[in-house]
Residue, then its C-alpha position, 0 to 999 in steps of 0.5 A: m548215038r552220042t559218043g559219050l553215051r556209047s562209051y557209057l554203055e560199053d562200060i556197063l556191058t564190059d562190067y556186066p559179068y561182074l555185076d552180081m559180084h558188085i551187088a554181093k560186095r556192096e551187101q557185105e559192106i552194109l552188113y559188116p561195115d569197117n567202121v563200127y559206131k562207137d557209142e560215147n553217150i555212156g549212161g545217156g538218154r534213150g534213142g529216138r527209134i526202135s533198135n532192130p539191127t537186122a531189120s535196119k540192115a535189110l532195109t538199108i540193103a533194099q534201099d541202097e542206090k548202088i545196089e539198085t543201079f547194079k540190078r537195073y543195069r543187070d536186068a536191062i542187059e538181060k532183057i535186051i539179050n533175051m530179045s536179041d537174035p543169036v548172032t547179036n548175042q554172040i557178037i556182044r558176048e564175044y566182044y564185051f563179056t569175054r576176058p581177056r578180049t581175044k578178038t577184034w571186030d574183024g575177028i568177030a565178023l569172021s566168026v559169025n560170017y558177017s561183014k565188020r560193018h554189019c556186026l557194028n550195025l548189030r552192036d549199035s542196034f543193041f546199044t540203042r535198045l539198051a539205052l532206051e531200056l535204061g531210060l538214057m534215050k527217048h524214042 
């Protein structure tokens, strides 16, 4: 696996515990924008489309690329976690989801009773499955 792809996947995994918060924040940005549009066309013509702000905002949320990306990351990670064995899950959770990070790879290897190299191999296998799930790699 390329180093850049590994770094990208590490960033996604490190951000995983916060993805639901990112989704909620983005939805709030859409629902309550800071810059309220000011209509300077006082007494002017009619708009070209039906005005339904609630439906418009719901559609915008449903089609928002950031939200879709966050959900795609979240769903892919959860799928791969559910498919993985308990030791791999423990390794991934301890190294990427625990904040602040309290263990090095040596500490994680000690806690699961495996060698550091075996833990890194399990991580690499997890990364490969995640990259395939996200469409970042081909079989």
